[in-house]
N, C-alpha and C positions, 0 to 999 in steps of 0.2 A: 151499269154499262150495257148498251143494247147489243143485240145479236150481230149487228153490222159493224161493230167496233173492230178495228184492225188488230192483227197479231202484234204489231209494233206498240200499240197503245197498251195492250195487256202486258207485254214484256216490260214496258216502262213502269207500270204499276208494281209488278212483281219485283223488279230490280230495286225499287225504293223500299220494299218491305223485307227483302231477304236478310238484311242486317239485323232484323229483330230476332232472328232465330240463332241459337247457339251453333258453333261450328259442328258440323255433322248432324245438326238437328233436322227433323223431318218437316217438310212443308205440308200444307193441307193437301188432301187427296185431289186428284183430277176432278172427281165428282163434286167435291166441295167447291172447287174453283169455278166449275161450270155453273153451279147454283148461285154462288156469290156474285160473279161478274156477268151472269146471264149471257154466256157465250157458248159456242159449240165445243164438244170434246176435241175436235181437230184443231181449233184455235188454241186451246189450252196446251195441247201436245206440241204445237209449233212454237208457242211462246216459251215453254220449258226447254225445248231443243235449242232455241236461241240463247237462253241463259246458260245452258250447258256448254254451248260452243264458246261462250265468253269465259268459261271457267268459274261461274258463280254458283252453279248448282251441279249436282251429280244425280243422274237418273238411273234407277236400278229396276229392271223389268220385274213386275210382280210385287215390288216393295214400295215404289213411289219416288219422290224427288227429295233431295236432301241438300242443305247448304254445304257447299264445298269447304273442305278444311283449308286453312291458310297454308300456303307453301312455306316450307322451312327455308329461312334465309341461307343463301349460299355461304359456305365457309370462305374466309379471306384466302385469296390466291396470291402467289408470287408474281413478280414482274416478268411477263413473257414477251415484252415488246422487242427484245433482242432478236426474236425469231423472224420478225419482218425483214430485218437486214439480211439474215442468213438465207431465207427463202427467196428473196428478190435477187440476191447475188447469184444464187443457183440458176434462176430463170434468165438472168441477163447473159449468162454464158451460152444460152441456147438460141438458135435461129428463131424458133417460135416458142415463146414462153409457155410452160405448162400451166393449165388452168384446172385445178382440181375442184370441181363444183358438182356436188351430188344432189343439189336442191331439187332438180326435176325428177330424179329417181326417188328421192325420199318422199316426194309428194304422192307417189303411188304406193309407197310402202307404209306410210304412217296411217294408223287407224283413226278415222274421224271420231269426234266426240259422240257419246251415246245419243241416239235419237236422230242423228244426221244420216240422210240417205247417201250411200256411197256410190256416186257416179264416176269417181276418179280412180277406182281400184283396177289393178292389173292382174288379179287372180280370181279363180272360181270361189264363189261363196262356199262356206263349209258344207252347206246342204247339197252342193253339186260335186263335192270331192268324194272319191271312193275310199272313205275313211276306214270302213270295215275291211275292205279288200287290202288296203295298204297295211293295216294293222296285222292282218293274218299273214300277209307276205313277209313282213318284218319278223314276225314270230317264227315262221318256218325257216326263214333265212338264218336267223340266229342259231338255229339248231343244226344247220348243215355242217358236216365235217370240214374243218379248216376255215369256217366262216369268219373267224377273227384273226386269221393270219394275214400277212402282207400280200396284197394282190400284185399282179404284174403292173408295171407303171403305165402300160398302154390301156389297161382295163381287162376284165375277164374275157376270155376268148368267146364264150357263149353269148355274152352281151354284145360284144363287138360284131359278132355274126348276125345277131338280131337287128342291130342298127343298120348294118350293110344291106340286109334284105329289104329294109324299109326304104332305103335310098334308091335301090334298084340299079339298073344298068350294069356296068362291069365293075362297080365298086366292090371290093372284097374286104373281109374282116381285117386283113393286114393293113388296109389303108384307113382304118378307123381308130380314133383315140377316144376313150371315155373321159368326160370332163365333169366338173362340179357345176352343172347347169349351163344355160346358154350365155349368161353374162360372162362367166369365166372363159368360155370358149371364144367369145368375141374379143375379150381382152388379150388372150393368147394369140389369136389370129392377127390383130392389128400390130401387136408388138413384133410378131415374126415377119410381117410383110412390109413394114414401112419404118424407116429410121426417123428419129426426132427431127422436126422441122419440115418433113415432107408433106405434100398435099395428099388428101384422100378424098375421093369423090363419094358423095352420099346422096341419097334421094332427098328431095325437098317437097313436102315435109318428111321427117323421119323420126325414128325412135330416139328420145332424148338420152336414154342410157348409153346408146352407142356414141352419140356426140360427146358425152362426158368421158367415155373411155378414150376417144381420139384426142381430146384436148388434154387429158391428164397425161397422155403419152407424148405431148408436145407436137401433135400432128395438126394439120390445118384443114378442117372440113370444107369442101367446096361443093355447093349445092347443085344438083341436076334435077329439074322439075319432073314431077310425075302427073299423069292424068288417070282417069278410070281404067286405062289399059296398061298402067305401069309406067316405068321410066321411058322418056322419049329418046329413041336411039340417036337421032340427029344431034340433039343437044349433048348426049353422052359422048359422042365422037368429038364434038367441038370442045368439050371440057377436057378430054384427054389431050388433045392437041395444044390447048391453051396453057395447061398446067404441067404437062409432063408427068402426071400422076401415074402410079403403078398399082393402085388399088381402087376398086369400086365396091362399096358395101350396099347390098340391096336386100329387100324382102319381096321376092317374086310372088308369094302367095299370101293374100289377105294382109296387105301391107299395113303397118302401124305408122300413122293413124288413119290413112284414107280407106283401107280395106280393099285396095285395088289388087287385081290379079294380072300379072304380066301376060299380055296377049300372045297367042301362039306365034303370030308372025313376027313378034319382037324378040322372042326367046333366042333364036339363032343369031339375030342381029346383035344382040347384046354380047353374046359369046364371041362372035366374029370381031366386033369392034375392040373388045378387050384383048383378044389374041393378037390383033394387028398392032395394038399399042404396047405389047409385051407386058400386060397387066393382069393381075389376079382379080377375080370376082368373088367376094365373100358373100355367100348365100345364107342369109339368116332365115331358116325355115322353121320359124318359132311356133306356129299355130296349125300345123298340118293336121293335128289330131283334134282340133276344135272346129271341124267343118260342120255346117248347118245341114239339117235334114234334107233341104231342098237344093243342095249345091250341085248334084250331079257328079260325074267323074272328075277327079282332080288331075291337073297336069303333073307330070313327074318332076322331081327336083331337077334343077339345072345340072347338078352334078351327074345325074344319070345319063345325060346326053353330051357329056364332055370327055372325049378321049384324050385331050391334050393337057390335062392338069391345070386348066385355067381356073376352075372353081374350087374354092375352099368352102366346104359345106358345114353349116352349124345347125344342130337340132337339139331338142330337149324334150324330156318327159314332164317338166315342171308345170307348164301351163295346163296340161290335161289332168294333173293330179293335185298337187299341193305346193305352195311356195316353199315348203320345207323338204320336198322330195327333189333334191337338186342333183339330177343325173342328166347329163347332156352328152353331145357327141361332136367331134371334129372329124371330118373326112377330107383327105387330099391325096393327090397323086404326085409322084416325082420327088425330087430332093427337098421340096418344101416340107414334106411330111416329117423329116428328121428334125428340121428346125422347130416346127410346131411341138414335136415331142420333147425336145430339149428344153424349150421355154416352159412348157407345162411342168416338167419334172423339177426344174429349178424353183418354180413358184409354189407348187402344191404337193410335190412328190407323187401323189396318186389320190384317186377318189376312194374313200373308206370302203373296204370290202363288204361289210354288212349291208351298206346301202346298195352296192352293185348286186349283191345276192338277192336283196329284196326286190330290186327292179326286175331281175330275171323271174322271180316267183310271181310278181304281179302281172307282167305282160304274158306269162305263160299260163295264167289261170283263166277259167271260164268267165270270171267276173270282169276281166279286162274288156272284151268286146261288148259285153252288156253295158258296162259303164260308158264306153264311147257312144253307143247308140242312144243311151239315155241323155247324155250331155248334148248330143247332136240335136235331138228333138227339143230339149229345153231351151237351148240357145236360139233356135229358130223362133220359138214362141216368144221369148223375151225380146228378140230383135223386132219382131212384128208389133209387139205391144208398145215398145218405145217409139218406133216409127209412127204408129197410129196416134199415140199421145202427142208427139211433137207436132204432127201435121194438124191436129185438132186445136191444141192450146197455143202453139208457137209457130204459126204458119209463116211468119216472117223469117224464120231460120231456114237456110237453104240446106238440103240434103242431096249433095251432088251424086252420091253413090250409096246404094244399099248393099252391103256385102253379104255373101253367102257363107261366110266363115269368120272366125275371130270372135271378139267379145265387146265391140264398141262401135259407135257411130261417130263420124266426123262431120260437124255442122259448121257452116259459115254464117257468121253474124252479119247483120246489116252494116253497111258502111257507116263509119263514125262511132261504132260501138267500142267502148273501152272494155276489153275482155277481162282484164285484171280486176277492174272495179266491179264488173258483173259477177265474177267468181267470188269476190269478197262478200258482196251482197247476198249471193246465193247461199254461202255458208251460214250467214246470219239467219237466213230463212230456213235453214235445216237441210240443205243439199250441197254436197261437195262435188265440184266439177273441175276438169283439168283445162286451164287456158291453153290456147294453141301456140303461143309464142315460143315456148321451149322446144317445140318440134321443128323449128326452122334454124338452120345454121347461119342464115343471113336475114335480112329484113323480110318479114312476111308480106305477102301480097294483100292480105286481108285478115280480119280478126276471126278466130275460130274457137270452138270448144270441142274437146273429145269427151264423149259420154259413154261410160261403160255400163253394160247391162248384165255383166257376169258376177259382180261382187255384191249384188243386193240379194235380199232374201227371196224375192219372187216378183211376179207381175204386178201385184197390188202395190208393192213398194216402188216399182218403176212408175206407175201411174201417179202415185203421190209425189214422187220426186219431180216429175215433169210439172205437176201443179205448183209445187214450191218454186220451181225455176221460173214459171210464168209470173208468180208474185214478185220474185226478185227482179225480174226484168222490168216489171211495171214500176217497182220502187226506184230502180236505177234510172228510169227514164224521166222521173219527176224533176 
């Protein structure tokens, strides 16, 4: 086999030979495969990654590649077909049937096969997480007097005070509830603010996890388009008038997936339009602590400029720490606060006290600002690396906005591209990407991909991932 042979050809040869090895048996080393087939180490690595993605082999860093063990046949199960009747009868009684679909969320939570570059992740790579600081904080928290006793249902007073200071304005600790992460806070907010069957206005595109929450609650997401300056106020006003909605969910800072920041001249307009409609604005301030080094001063949360209780603010420490550090916040003013509190108590009782104590220890330690500065610099470097690689290798992909915060890029594919087929081809080529369709609550205007640069090991992996995506696009175009 010549050096110019494709990864596909090598993968086909290895696929034919893998059955010669016993289950769990070790395949020849990468060096042996390079010499035998006369290809580059990169070609061998990509071919093995493709077989790993298909479940035929397992790669172990430092040990090599092994034939995957056969899956144990599933035990026979009973007849659950009766549930279809029960669940559909439940939905038929509602004005808008509930759709409980976590597929878009699971796509960002599932770890890709070994050797696959993770451009679809939603959390910091372990090398970017403050693991030592979190471990030390949890250790100190566990030794605090009363650390294992029941906390106040609203959250520890000191932690609520810390979150209130971060929101700013006239928000006080008494108007803050500690939650089990941002997803839990969004779920509580939507359940509190809209009855089943009601419309809820959402940005388009937007975070699929929020769409899943709304649909699971029997709500009807109504899209309002965004541009690089955030949601369009005139279309927001039109949507309120047309639907009678009483809730608008938005991400004013580094919006997921576009990275847009709500422009200063639009901030007051959004609050005024919602106030005149008698509606709430749910502000999902999910990545304020993942600002890039070159961002400059950030706008304050919408809640800081809202004296009338229009805004229900959602925040979280999770994105800036670890997916397992699930501590978030809900902040609101007026009677709605008691409803939020009641729903949270019914659903979860309270956030475990040791975790709240650990959060206090972490954000109060000297390691916390150092961690934020380090992540800020690294995210800027990764963003610039991915942007440069895409412009060099995939110039046909449009990058309408380069964000100065967050952890991903939103790229538009050329007209006629099948994004799902491209994502499947990319996975076979050893890179996982997120198709754009799940980010739209209605028909999308074009095909997109969301590419994360935070979940990978470093800039070299970003460059390699873009190279694999180029190869996948070439293969899909044949």
